[in-house]
C-alpha positions as CSV (number, residue, x, y, z in Angstrom):
1,M,125.4,-133.8,67.5
2,D,126.5,-130.9,65.6
3,L,129.8,-132.7,65.0
4,L,128.1,-135.4,64.0
5,R,125.7,-134.4,61.5
6,P,127.5,-132.8,58.5
7,H,128.0,-136.4,57.9
8,L,124.6,-138.0,59.8
9,D,120.8,-137.2,60.4
10,M,120.8,-136.6,64.0
11,V,117.4,-136.7,65.8
12,A,117.5,-136.3,69.6
13,Y,114.5,-135.9,72.1
14,D,113.4,-135.0,75.5
15,R,111.8,-137.8,77.3
16,R,108.9,-137.3,80.0
17,G,109.9,-135.2,82.9
18,F,112.8,-134.1,81.3
19,G,113.7,-130.9,79.1
20,T,111.3,-128.9,77.7
21,T,108.3,-132.2,76.7
22,T,104.9,-131.3,77.6
23,F,103.7,-134.5,79.2
24,T,100.1,-135.8,81.2
25,T,101.1,-137.8,84.2
26,E,100.2,-141.3,82.8
27,G,100.8,-144.7,82.3
28,H,103.0,-144.9,79.3
29,D,105.9,-146.9,77.8
30,Q,109.2,-145.4,76.9
31,L,109.8,-147.5,73.9
32,E,106.7,-147.1,72.4
33,D,107.6,-143.4,73.1
34,L,110.9,-144.2,71.4
35,E,109.2,-145.7,68.7
36,A,107.0,-143.1,68.2
37,V,109.9,-140.9,67.2
38,L,111.1,-142.7,64.9
39,K,107.7,-143.2,63.2
40,V,107.4,-139.1,63.0
41,S,110.8,-139.0,62.0
42,G,110.6,-141.2,59.2
43,L,113.4,-143.4,60.3
44,D,113.1,-146.9,59.8
45,R,116.4,-148.4,60.7
46,V,119.0,-146.4,63.3
47,V,122.0,-145.9,65.3
48,V,120.4,-145.6,68.9
49,F,122.8,-143.3,71.5
50,G,122.0,-143.6,75.0
51,N,123.8,-142.3,78.0
52,S,122.7,-143.6,81.9
53,Q,118.8,-144.4,81.8
54,G,119.0,-143.5,78.1
55,G,121.9,-146.6,77.6
56,G,119.4,-148.8,79.2
57,I,116.1,-147.9,76.9
58,A,118.5,-147.8,74.0
59,L,119.5,-151.7,74.9
60,N,115.8,-152.6,75.7
61,F,114.8,-151.0,72.5
62,A,117.4,-152.9,70.6
63,L,116.0,-156.1,72.0
64,A,112.4,-155.5,71.4
65,H,113.0,-154.2,67.8
66,P,116.3,-155.6,66.5
67,E,114.8,-154.9,63.0
68,K,115.1,-151.2,63.6
69,V,118.1,-151.3,65.5
70,V,121.8,-150.7,63.3
71,A,124.1,-150.6,66.2
72,L,123.8,-149.0,69.8
73,V,126.5,-146.5,71.5
74,L,125.9,-146.7,75.1
75,T,127.8,-144.3,77.3
76,A,127.4,-145.4,81.1
77,P,124.4,-147.2,80.5
78,G,121.7,-148.5,82.8
79,V,120.9,-152.1,82.4
80,S,117.3,-153.4,83.5
81,G,118.1,-156.7,85.5
82,A,121.5,-155.8,86.3
83,P,122.5,-157.3,90.1
84,P,123.0,-153.7,91.8
85,A,126.1,-153.1,94.0
86,D,127.3,-155.6,96.4
87,P,127.2,-153.4,99.8
88,E,130.2,-155.4,100.9
89,T,131.9,-153.4,98.1
90,V,130.5,-150.2,97.8
91,D,133.0,-147.0,97.8
92,P,132.8,-145.4,101.4
93,V,133.4,-142.2,99.8
94,E,130.7,-142.7,96.6
95,Q,128.3,-143.9,99.7
96,A,129.0,-140.6,101.7
97,I,128.0,-139.0,98.9
98,W,125.1,-140.4,98.1
99,Q,124.1,-139.9,101.6
100,T,124.4,-136.2,101.5
101,L,121.9,-136.4,98.5
102,E,119.4,-138.6,100.1
103,T,119.4,-136.3,102.9
104,A,119.1,-133.3,100.6
105,D,116.2,-135.0,98.7
106,E,114.5,-136.1,102.1
107,A,114.7,-132.3,103.0
108,G,113.0,-131.2,99.9
109,D,116.1,-128.9,98.9
110,L,116.0,-129.5,95.6
111,E,119.0,-126.7,94.7
112,A,121.1,-128.7,96.6
113,L,120.3,-131.9,95.8
114,N,120.6,-130.4,92.2
115,R,124.3,-129.2,93.4
116,G,125.1,-132.5,94.9
117,E,123.9,-134.5,91.8
118,I,125.9,-132.4,89.1
119,R,129.2,-132.9,91.5
120,F,128.4,-136.3,91.5
121,W,127.5,-137.3,88.0
122,L,129.8,-134.0,85.7
123,D,133.2,-134.1,88.3
124,G,133.0,-137.7,89.3
125,P,132.9,-138.9,92.7
126,H,136.6,-139.1,93.4
127,A,137.5,-136.0,91.7
128,P,137.6,-132.6,93.2
129,E,134.0,-130.2,93.4
130,G,133.7,-128.3,90.3
131,R,136.3,-129.8,88.5
132,V,134.0,-129.3,85.3
133,T,133.3,-125.6,84.6
134,G,131.9,-123.0,82.7
135,P,128.8,-123.9,79.9
136,A,128.6,-127.3,80.2
137,R,128.5,-127.3,84.3
138,E,125.9,-124.9,83.8
139,L,123.9,-126.9,81.3
140,A,124.1,-129.9,83.1
141,L,122.8,-128.0,86.4
142,S,119.8,-126.6,84.5
143,M,119.2,-129.7,82.9
144,N,118.8,-132.0,86.0
145,R,116.9,-128.5,88.1
146,L,114.3,-128.9,85.1
147,A,114.1,-133.0,85.7
148,L,114.0,-132.4,89.1
149,Q,111.1,-129.9,89.4
150,A,109.2,-131.9,87.0
151,D,106.1,-133.5,87.9
152,S,105.9,-137.5,87.9
153,A,105.8,-138.5,83.9
154,G,103.7,-141.5,85.3
155,H,103.9,-145.2,85.9
156,E,105.8,-147.0,83.3
157,P,105.9,-150.9,83.0
158,N,107.8,-153.6,84.2
159,L,111.3,-153.4,82.5
160,T,112.7,-155.9,79.8
161,N,115.4,-158.2,82.2
162,A,118.1,-157.0,79.6
163,W,121.0,-158.4,81.5
164,N,119.6,-161.6,81.0
165,R,119.4,-161.5,77.5
166,L,122.2,-160.0,76.1
167,D,123.2,-163.1,74.2
168,E,120.2,-161.7,72.1
169,V,121.8,-158.1,71.1
170,S,122.7,-159.2,67.5
171,C,124.1,-155.4,66.3
172,P,127.1,-153.9,67.0
173,V,127.7,-152.4,70.2
174,L,129.9,-149.5,71.4
175,V,130.2,-148.8,75.1
176,L,131.9,-146.4,76.8
177,V,132.5,-145.1,80.4
178,G,134.6,-142.2,82.1
179,D,137.5,-143.2,83.9
180,L,136.1,-141.0,87.2
181,D,132.6,-142.3,87.0
182,M,131.5,-144.4,90.1
183,T,133.5,-147.6,90.6
184,H,130.2,-150.0,89.8
185,Q,129.6,-147.8,86.7
186,R,132.8,-148.9,85.5
187,R,132.8,-152.4,86.6
188,R,129.0,-152.8,85.0
189,S,130.1,-151.4,81.8
190,E,133.4,-153.7,81.7
191,L,130.9,-156.9,82.5
192,L,128.5,-155.3,79.9
193,A,131.0,-155.3,76.5
194,A,132.4,-158.9,77.7
195,R,128.9,-160.3,77.9
196,L,127.4,-159.3,74.4
197,P,128.0,-160.7,71.9
198,D,130.0,-158.0,69.6
199,A,130.8,-155.5,71.6
200,H,133.6,-153.1,72.2
201,L,134.4,-150.9,75.1
202,I,136.5,-147.9,75.3
203,V,137.4,-146.2,78.8
204,M,137.3,-142.2,78.4
205,E,140.5,-140.7,80.1
206,G,139.2,-137.6,82.8
207,T,135.7,-138.0,82.4
208,A,132.8,-139.3,84.8
209,H,129.3,-139.8,84.1
210,L,128.7,-137.7,81.1
211,P,131.5,-138.0,78.4
212,A,129.7,-136.7,75.7
213,L,129.0,-133.5,77.4
214,E,132.0,-132.8,79.0
215,Q,133.9,-133.1,76.2
216,P,131.8,-133.9,73.2
217,A,134.8,-133.2,70.5
218,V,136.9,-136.3,71.9
219,Y,133.8,-138.4,72.3
220,V,132.7,-138.0,68.7
221,G,136.5,-139.0,68.0
222,L,136.1,-142.1,69.7
223,V,132.8,-142.8,68.5
224,R,134.0,-141.9,64.6
225,P,136.1,-145.2,63.8
226,F,133.2,-147.3,65.5
227,L,130.6,-145.8,63.0
228,Q,132.8,-146.4,59.8
229,R,133.7,-150.0,61.0
230,I,129.9,-150.4,60.7
231,G,129.7,-148.8,57.1
232,L,128.0,-145.4,58.3
233,L,131.2,-143.0,58.1
234,S,134.1,-143.0,55.2
235,P,136.9,-143.0,56.7
């Protein structure tokens, strides 16, 4: 955000159950929450960035409110309604790590679960554990720990089946995915970019599921030409 803020107005928020947001466990709608953030920020039309689950929310928001979304930047996004990974093609290394995470979760060992999730998402399932070090790793561990320790945010309504409505997304979309991310995520990102009417795919080398956290300057360098193409930044 700091790298883009000199040229653009930037706003970020913590979803319920993440970061420092306070909330009451209750039925809620993520799209209504995002709309409320835009309203209180005085923003009418925006480029929505989203990573992982946030990418899924951004995509659903563009379908629900196309008049508010100028463009999307989706990084390793979840996509509601997308077909699950075929059990016959699940990578055995990734499956073994998932099993370790499930074991830690069932045992209530949140620290082991936290370390395992960051190993999976930040390092990448096929990269050595501890590949990413320093402030990026400490921040990822701290942020994920808060989410694991948080109370349930409450019921959410059924999600939009975005996968079956991709042809309705009229705005330009940039899809990014790390080449060290899990196999299914890379395949889904490729299919998503191919099916959207106006999308471009970038595979970011040497990063896993959180490339903007891991290599922010490189990430912004890849996003900048897209923002220039849609007229938000000068060449």
